mmCIF file of the C-alpha atoms, coordinates in Angstrom:
data_MODEL
# 
_entry.id   MODEL 
# 
loop_
_atom_site.group_PDB 
_atom_site.id 
_atom_site.type_symbol 
_atom_site.label_atom_id 
_atom_site.label_alt_id 
_atom_site.label_comp_id 
_atom_site.label_asym_id 
_atom_site.label_entity_id 
_atom_site.label_seq_id 
_atom_site.pdbx_PDB_ins_code 
_atom_site.Cartn_x 
_atom_site.Cartn_y 
_atom_site.Cartn_z 
_atom_site.occupancy 
_atom_site.B_iso_or_equiv 
_atom_site.pdbx_formal_charge 
_atom_site.auth_seq_id 
_atom_site.auth_comp_id 
_atom_site.auth_asym_id 
_atom_site.auth_atom_id 
_atom_site.pdbx_PDB_model_num 
ATOM 1   C CA . MET A 1 1   ? 22.414  15.274  -71.094 1.00 0.00 ? 1   MET A CA 1 
ATOM 2   C CA . GLN A 1 2   ? 24.267  16.115  -67.832 1.00 0.00 ? 2   GLN A CA 1 
ATOM 3   C CA . ALA A 1 3   ? 21.408  17.724  -66.381 1.00 0.00 ? 3   ALA A CA 1 
ATOM 4   C CA . TYR A 1 4   ? 19.194  14.790  -67.093 1.00 0.00 ? 4   TYR A CA 1 
ATOM 5   C CA . LYS A 1 5   ? 21.469  12.367  -65.420 1.00 0.00 ? 5   LYS A CA 1 
ATOM 6   C CA . ARG A 1 6   ? 21.879  14.716  -62.350 1.00 0.00 ? 6   ARG A CA 1 
ATOM 7   C CA . SER A 1 7   ? 18.113  14.996  -62.246 1.00 0.00 ? 7   SER A CA 1 
ATOM 8   C CA . TYR A 1 8   ? 17.781  11.069  -62.459 1.00 0.00 ? 8   TYR A CA 1 
ATOM 9   C CA . THR A 1 9   ? 20.415  10.515  -59.791 1.00 0.00 ? 9   THR A CA 1 
ATOM 10  C CA . LEU A 1 10  ? 18.781  12.899  -57.330 1.00 0.00 ? 10  LEU A CA 1 
ATOM 11  C CA . GLY A 1 11  ? 15.251  11.245  -58.035 1.00 0.00 ? 11  GLY A CA 1 
ATOM 12  C CA . LEU A 1 12  ? 16.551  7.909   -57.190 1.00 0.00 ? 12  LEU A CA 1 
ATOM 13  C CA . LEU A 1 13  ? 18.418  9.022   -54.144 1.00 0.00 ? 13  LEU A CA 1 
ATOM 14  C CA . LEU A 1 14  ? 15.265  10.769  -52.693 1.00 0.00 ? 14  LEU A CA 1 
ATOM 15  C CA . PHE A 1 15  ? 12.982  7.725   -53.654 1.00 0.00 ? 15  PHE A CA 1 
ATOM 16  C CA . LEU A 1 16  ? 15.685  5.297   -51.859 1.00 0.00 ? 16  LEU A CA 1 
ATOM 17  C CA . GLY A 1 17  ? 15.599  7.808   -48.850 1.00 0.00 ? 17  GLY A CA 1 
ATOM 18  C CA . LEU A 1 18  ? 11.806  7.515   -48.747 1.00 0.00 ? 18  LEU A CA 1 
ATOM 19  C CA . VAL A 1 19  ? 11.666  3.720   -48.819 1.00 0.00 ? 19  VAL A CA 1 
ATOM 20  C CA . LEU A 1 20  ? 14.288  3.730   -45.981 1.00 0.00 ? 20  LEU A CA 1 
ATOM 21  C CA . VAL A 1 21  ? 12.237  5.939   -43.891 1.00 0.00 ? 21  VAL A CA 1 
ATOM 22  C CA . LEU A 1 22  ? 8.897   4.152   -44.362 1.00 0.00 ? 22  LEU A CA 1 
ATOM 23  C CA . ALA A 1 23  ? 10.718  0.730   -43.384 1.00 0.00 ? 23  ALA A CA 1 
ATOM 24  C CA . ALA A 1 24  ? 11.915  2.297   -40.375 1.00 0.00 ? 24  ALA A CA 1 
ATOM 25  C CA . CYS A 1 25  ? 8.555   3.505   -39.295 1.00 0.00 ? 25  CYS A CA 1 
ATOM 26  C CA . GLN A 1 26  ? 7.043   0.339   -39.982 1.00 0.00 ? 26  GLN A CA 1 
ATOM 27  C CA . SER A 1 27  ? 9.385   -1.773  -38.185 1.00 0.00 ? 27  SER A CA 1 
ATOM 28  C CA . ALA A 1 28  ? 9.092   0.111   -34.936 1.00 0.00 ? 28  ALA A CA 1 
ATOM 29  C CA . ALA A 1 29  ? 7.568   -2.285  -32.484 1.00 0.00 ? 29  ALA A CA 1 
ATOM 30  C CA . PRO A 1 30  ? 4.714   -0.684  -30.067 1.00 0.00 ? 30  PRO A CA 1 
ATOM 31  C CA . PRO A 1 31  ? 5.901   -0.653  -26.566 1.00 0.00 ? 31  PRO A CA 1 
ATOM 32  C CA . GLN A 1 32  ? 5.498   -3.495  -24.348 1.00 0.00 ? 32  GLN A CA 1 
ATOM 33  C CA . PHE A 1 33  ? 4.722   -3.543  -20.617 1.00 0.00 ? 33  PHE A CA 1 
ATOM 34  C CA . THR A 1 34  ? 4.527   -6.467  -18.006 1.00 0.00 ? 34  THR A CA 1 
ATOM 35  C CA . LEU A 1 35  ? 2.260   -7.406  -15.456 1.00 0.00 ? 35  LEU A CA 1 
ATOM 36  C CA . GLU A 1 36  ? 3.654   -9.459  -12.541 1.00 0.00 ? 36  GLU A CA 1 
ATOM 37  C CA . LEU A 1 37  ? 1.368   -11.535 -10.330 1.00 0.00 ? 37  LEU A CA 1 
ATOM 38  C CA . ALA A 1 38  ? 2.601   -12.741 -6.965  1.00 0.00 ? 38  ALA A CA 1 
ATOM 39  C CA . PHE A 1 39  ? 0.900   -14.734 -4.164  1.00 0.00 ? 39  PHE A CA 1 
ATOM 40  C CA . SER A 1 40  ? 0.892   -14.191 -0.533  1.00 0.00 ? 40  SER A CA 1 
ATOM 41  C CA . GLY A 1 41  ? -0.568  -15.477 2.936   1.00 0.00 ? 41  GLY A CA 1 
ATOM 42  C CA . SER A 1 42  ? -1.250  -18.832 4.372   1.00 0.00 ? 42  SER A CA 1 
ATOM 43  C CA . GLY A 1 43  ? -4.138  -19.898 1.965   1.00 0.00 ? 43  GLY A CA 1 
ATOM 44  C CA . GLY A 1 44  ? -4.388  -20.698 -1.567  1.00 0.00 ? 44  GLY A CA 1 
ATOM 45  C CA . GLY A 1 45  ? -6.341  -19.968 -4.680  1.00 0.00 ? 45  GLY A CA 1 
ATOM 46  C CA . LYS A 1 46  ? -6.233  -18.895 -8.271  1.00 0.00 ? 46  LYS A CA 1 
ATOM 47  C CA . VAL A 1 47  ? -6.352  -15.651 -10.182 1.00 0.00 ? 47  VAL A CA 1 
ATOM 48  C CA . ARG A 1 48  ? -7.678  -15.626 -13.754 1.00 0.00 ? 48  ARG A CA 1 
ATOM 49  C CA . ILE A 1 49  ? -6.063  -13.040 -16.020 1.00 0.00 ? 49  ILE A CA 1 
ATOM 50  C CA . ALA A 1 50  ? -7.894  -11.897 -19.207 1.00 0.00 ? 50  ALA A CA 1 
ATOM 51  C CA . PRO A 1 51  ? -6.281  -11.600 -21.619 1.00 0.00 ? 51  PRO A CA 1 
ATOM 52  C CA . PRO A 1 52  ? -5.075  -14.364 -22.061 1.00 0.00 ? 52  PRO A CA 1 
ATOM 53  C CA . ASP A 1 53  ? -8.109  -15.724 -20.068 1.00 0.00 ? 53  ASP A CA 1 
ATOM 54  C CA . ALA A 1 54  ? -5.895  -18.156 -18.196 1.00 0.00 ? 54  ALA A CA 1 
ATOM 55  C CA . GLU A 1 55  ? -5.907  -19.189 -14.437 1.00 0.00 ? 55  GLU A CA 1 
ATOM 56  C CA . PHE A 1 56  ? -2.711  -19.048 -12.400 1.00 0.00 ? 56  PHE A CA 1 
ATOM 57  C CA . THR A 1 57  ? -2.175  -20.744 -8.876  1.00 0.00 ? 57  THR A CA 1 
ATOM 58  C CA . THR A 1 58  ? 1.465   -19.380 -8.761  1.00 0.00 ? 58  THR A CA 1 
ATOM 59  C CA . GLY A 1 59  ? 3.244   -16.212 -9.634  1.00 0.00 ? 59  GLY A CA 1 
ATOM 60  C CA . THR A 1 60  ? 3.532   -15.184 -13.310 1.00 0.00 ? 60  THR A CA 1 
ATOM 61  C CA . THR A 1 61  ? 4.696   -12.404 -15.567 1.00 0.00 ? 61  THR A CA 1 
ATOM 62  C CA . GLN A 1 62  ? 2.831   -11.663 -18.541 1.00 0.00 ? 62  GLN A CA 1 
ATOM 63  C CA . SER A 1 63  ? 3.712   -9.102  -21.433 1.00 0.00 ? 63  SER A CA 1 
ATOM 64  C CA . TYR A 1 64  ? 1.028   -6.892  -23.251 1.00 0.00 ? 64  TYR A CA 1 
ATOM 65  C CA . ALA A 1 65  ? 1.183   -3.993  -25.695 1.00 0.00 ? 65  ALA A CA 1 
ATOM 66  C CA . ALA A 1 66  ? 0.839   -0.546  -24.165 1.00 0.00 ? 66  ALA A CA 1 
ATOM 67  C CA . GLY A 1 67  ? -2.862  0.257   -23.558 1.00 0.00 ? 67  GLY A CA 1 
ATOM 68  C CA . THR A 1 68  ? -4.006  -3.009  -23.214 1.00 0.00 ? 68  THR A CA 1 
ATOM 69  C CA . GLN A 1 69  ? -6.843  -3.486  -20.427 1.00 0.00 ? 69  GLN A CA 1 
ATOM 70  C CA . VAL A 1 70  ? -6.260  -6.544  -18.145 1.00 0.00 ? 70  VAL A CA 1 
ATOM 71  C CA . ALA A 1 71  ? -8.965  -8.155  -15.960 1.00 0.00 ? 71  ALA A CA 1 
ATOM 72  C CA . LEU A 1 72  ? -7.897  -9.922  -12.639 1.00 0.00 ? 72  LEU A CA 1 
ATOM 73  C CA . THR A 1 73  ? -10.293 -12.089 -10.742 1.00 0.00 ? 73  THR A CA 1 
ATOM 74  C CA . ALA A 1 74  ? -9.455  -14.137 -7.638  1.00 0.00 ? 74  ALA A CA 1 
ATOM 75  C CA . THR A 1 75  ? -10.997 -17.170 -6.486  1.00 0.00 ? 75  THR A CA 1 
ATOM 76  C CA . PRO A 1 76  ? -9.942  -18.842 -3.175  1.00 0.00 ? 76  PRO A CA 1 
ATOM 77  C CA . ALA A 1 77  ? -9.342  -22.509 -2.712  1.00 0.00 ? 77  ALA A CA 1 
ATOM 78  C CA . ALA A 1 78  ? -11.501 -24.709 -0.439  1.00 0.00 ? 78  ALA A CA 1 
ATOM 79  C CA . GLY A 1 79  ? -10.801 -23.786 3.118   1.00 0.00 ? 79  GLY A CA 1 
ATOM 80  C CA . SER A 1 80  ? -9.291  -20.477 2.066   1.00 0.00 ? 80  SER A CA 1 
ATOM 81  C CA . THR A 1 81  ? -10.548 -16.780 1.875   1.00 0.00 ? 81  THR A CA 1 
ATOM 82  C CA . PHE A 1 82  ? -9.333  -14.218 -0.506  1.00 0.00 ? 82  PHE A CA 1 
ATOM 83  C CA . LEU A 1 83  ? -8.129  -11.356 1.643   1.00 0.00 ? 83  LEU A CA 1 
ATOM 84  C CA . GLY A 1 84  ? -7.502  -8.789  -1.225  1.00 0.00 ? 84  GLY A CA 1 
ATOM 85  C CA . TRP A 1 85  ? -5.074  -7.107  -3.615  1.00 0.00 ? 85  TRP A CA 1 
ATOM 86  C CA . SER A 1 86  ? -2.219  -5.049  -2.999  1.00 0.00 ? 86  SER A CA 1 
ATOM 87  C CA . GLY A 1 87  ? 0.527   -3.248  -5.553  1.00 0.00 ? 87  GLY A CA 1 
ATOM 88  C CA . ASP A 1 88  ? -1.110  -1.908  -8.380  1.00 0.00 ? 88  ASP A CA 1 
ATOM 89  C CA . CYS A 1 89  ? -4.675  -3.297  -7.569  1.00 0.00 ? 89  CYS A CA 1 
ATOM 90  C CA . SER A 1 90  ? -6.488  -2.622  -4.295  1.00 0.00 ? 90  SER A CA 1 
ATOM 91  C CA . GLY A 1 91  ? -9.766  -4.004  -2.630  1.00 0.00 ? 91  GLY A CA 1 
ATOM 92  C CA . SER A 1 92  ? -11.163 -7.371  -2.610  1.00 0.00 ? 92  SER A CA 1 
ATOM 93  C CA . GLY A 1 93  ? -13.379 -7.279  -5.811  1.00 0.00 ? 93  GLY A CA 1 
ATOM 94  C CA . SER A 1 94  ? -12.280 -7.990  -9.523  1.00 0.00 ? 94  SER A CA 1 
ATOM 95  C CA . CYS A 1 95  ? -9.343  -5.526  -10.654 1.00 0.00 ? 95  CYS A CA 1 
ATOM 96  C CA . VAL A 1 96  ? -9.043  -3.965  -14.161 1.00 0.00 ? 96  VAL A CA 1 
ATOM 97  C CA . LEU A 1 97  ? -5.703  -2.354  -15.080 1.00 0.00 ? 97  LEU A CA 1 
ATOM 98  C CA . THR A 1 98  ? -4.586  -0.390  -17.986 1.00 0.00 ? 98  THR A CA 1 
ATOM 99  C CA . LEU A 1 99  ? -0.928  -1.378  -19.059 1.00 0.00 ? 99  LEU A CA 1 
ATOM 100 C CA . ASP A 1 100 ? 0.582   2.059   -19.474 1.00 0.00 ? 100 ASP A CA 1 
ATOM 101 C CA . ASP A 1 101 ? 3.549   1.038   -17.357 1.00 0.00 ? 101 ASP A CA 1 
ATOM 102 C CA . ASP A 1 102 ? 4.877   -2.078  -15.791 1.00 0.00 ? 102 ASP A CA 1 
ATOM 103 C CA . LYS A 1 103 ? 2.463   -3.445  -13.271 1.00 0.00 ? 103 LYS A CA 1 
ATOM 104 C CA . PHE A 1 104 ? 2.884   -5.452  -9.964  1.00 0.00 ? 104 PHE A CA 1 
ATOM 105 C CA . VAL A 1 105 ? -0.064  -7.139  -8.243  1.00 0.00 ? 105 VAL A CA 1 
ATOM 106 C CA . THR A 1 106 ? -0.295  -9.382  -5.228  1.00 0.00 ? 106 THR A CA 1 
ATOM 107 C CA . ALA A 1 107 ? -3.239  -11.788 -4.470  1.00 0.00 ? 107 ALA A CA 1 
ATOM 108 C CA . SER A 1 108 ? -3.444  -12.525 -0.557  1.00 0.00 ? 108 SER A CA 1 
ATOM 109 C CA . PHE A 1 109 ? -5.122  -15.705 0.645   1.00 0.00 ? 109 PHE A CA 1 
ATOM 110 C CA . SER A 1 110 ? -5.724  -16.850 4.187   1.00 0.00 ? 110 SER A CA 1 
ATOM 111 C CA . THR A 1 111 ? -6.766  -20.176 5.712   1.00 0.00 ? 111 THR A CA 1 
ATOM 112 C CA . GLN A 1 112 ? -10.214 -20.331 7.214   1.00 0.00 ? 112 GLN A CA 1 
ATOM 113 C CA . ALA A 1 113 ? -10.360 -21.014 10.887  1.00 0.00 ? 113 ALA A CA 1 
ATOM 114 C CA . SER A 1 114 ? -12.220 -24.030 11.719  1.00 0.00 ? 114 SER A CA 1 
ATOM 115 C CA . GLY A 1 115 ? -13.120 -26.207 14.561  1.00 0.00 ? 115 GLY A CA 1 
ATOM 116 C CA . ALA A 1 116 ? -15.225 -26.185 17.616  1.00 0.00 ? 116 ALA A CA 1 
ATOM 117 C CA . LEU A 1 117 ? -14.854 -23.577 20.509  1.00 0.00 ? 117 LEU A CA 1 
ATOM 118 C CA . PRO A 1 118 ? -16.223 -24.931 23.580  1.00 0.00 ? 118 PRO A CA 1 
ATOM 119 C CA . VAL A 1 119 ? -18.281 -22.706 25.730  1.00 0.00 ? 119 VAL A CA 1 
ATOM 120 C CA . TYR A 1 120 ? -19.345 -23.611 29.260  1.00 0.00 ? 120 TYR A CA 1 
ATOM 121 C CA . GLY A 1 121 ? -21.705 -21.918 31.526  1.00 0.00 ? 121 GLY A CA 1 
ATOM 122 C CA . PRO A 1 122 ? -25.126 -20.608 31.541  1.00 0.00 ? 122 PRO A CA 1 
ATOM 123 C CA . GLY A 1 123 ? -26.676 -18.986 28.275  1.00 0.00 ? 123 GLY A CA 1 
ATOM 124 C CA . ASP A 1 124 ? -28.990 -19.207 25.385  1.00 0.00 ? 124 ASP A CA 1 
ATOM 125 C CA . PHE A 1 125 ? -28.705 -20.365 21.680  1.00 0.00 ? 125 PHE A CA 1 
ATOM 126 C CA . ASN A 1 126 ? -31.371 -19.856 19.349  1.00 0.00 ? 126 ASN A CA 1 
ATOM 127 C CA . GLY A 1 127 ? -29.925 -21.359 16.330  1.00 0.00 ? 127 GLY A CA 1 
ATOM 128 C CA . ASN A 1 128 ? -28.057 -18.337 15.135  1.00 0.00 ? 128 ASN A CA 1 
ATOM 129 C CA . THR A 1 129 ? -27.061 -16.253 18.044  1.00 0.00 ? 129 THR A CA 1 
ATOM 130 C CA . LEU A 1 130 ? -25.178 -17.647 21.114  1.00 0.00 ? 130 LEU A CA 1 
ATOM 131 C CA . THR A 1 131 ? -25.625 -15.390 24.340  1.00 0.00 ? 131 THR A CA 1 
ATOM 132 C CA . VAL A 1 132 ? -23.279 -16.018 27.137  1.00 0.00 ? 132 VAL A CA 1 
ATOM 133 C CA . GLN A 1 133 ? -23.489 -14.997 30.633  1.00 0.00 ? 133 GLN A CA 1 
ATOM 134 C CA . LEU A 1 134 ? -20.110 -14.311 32.364  1.00 0.00 ? 134 LEU A CA 1 
ATOM 135 C CA . PRO A 1 135 ? -20.285 -14.384 36.189  1.00 0.00 ? 135 PRO A CA 1 
ATOM 136 C CA . GLY A 1 136 ? -19.023 -11.019 37.652  1.00 0.00 ? 136 GLY A CA 1 
ATOM 137 C CA . LEU A 1 137 ? -19.436 -9.050  34.579  1.00 0.00 ? 137 LEU A CA 1 
ATOM 138 C CA . GLN A 1 138 ? -22.608 -6.780  33.961  1.00 0.00 ? 138 GLN A CA 1 
ATOM 139 C CA . PRO A 1 139 ? -23.722 -5.631  30.555  1.00 0.00 ? 139 PRO A CA 1 
ATOM 140 C CA . ALA A 1 140 ? -22.914 -1.866  29.866  1.00 0.00 ? 140 ALA A CA 1 
# 
């Protein structure tokens, strides 16, 4: 009877240990990384981040599970130009990032120059090109 009792106790302890190990494995959350978006420059615009498929006009920080792919698309406001990305994105097109670490991206916008530039003197304008002749300068 003593051997049966020890075997039962050992079996129960092994079962409880297995339950605790399984519970610990299931409760471990996957790693999370952040994407921080900032804006710079004299112009304005918005950046669409997908996921969550939302538009932002000011800086934001979003959290994602490791390995998530995120697309960023910039759209300039009226009277502004999108200059490009800096940080973990580069160029001036859309940017796709894989969140394998914390990421930082800046979207730069500039105001567009506007207004008229007065030009005086002899020259030709054909509707698209303005040719100006400057006295004293000879073409190379």
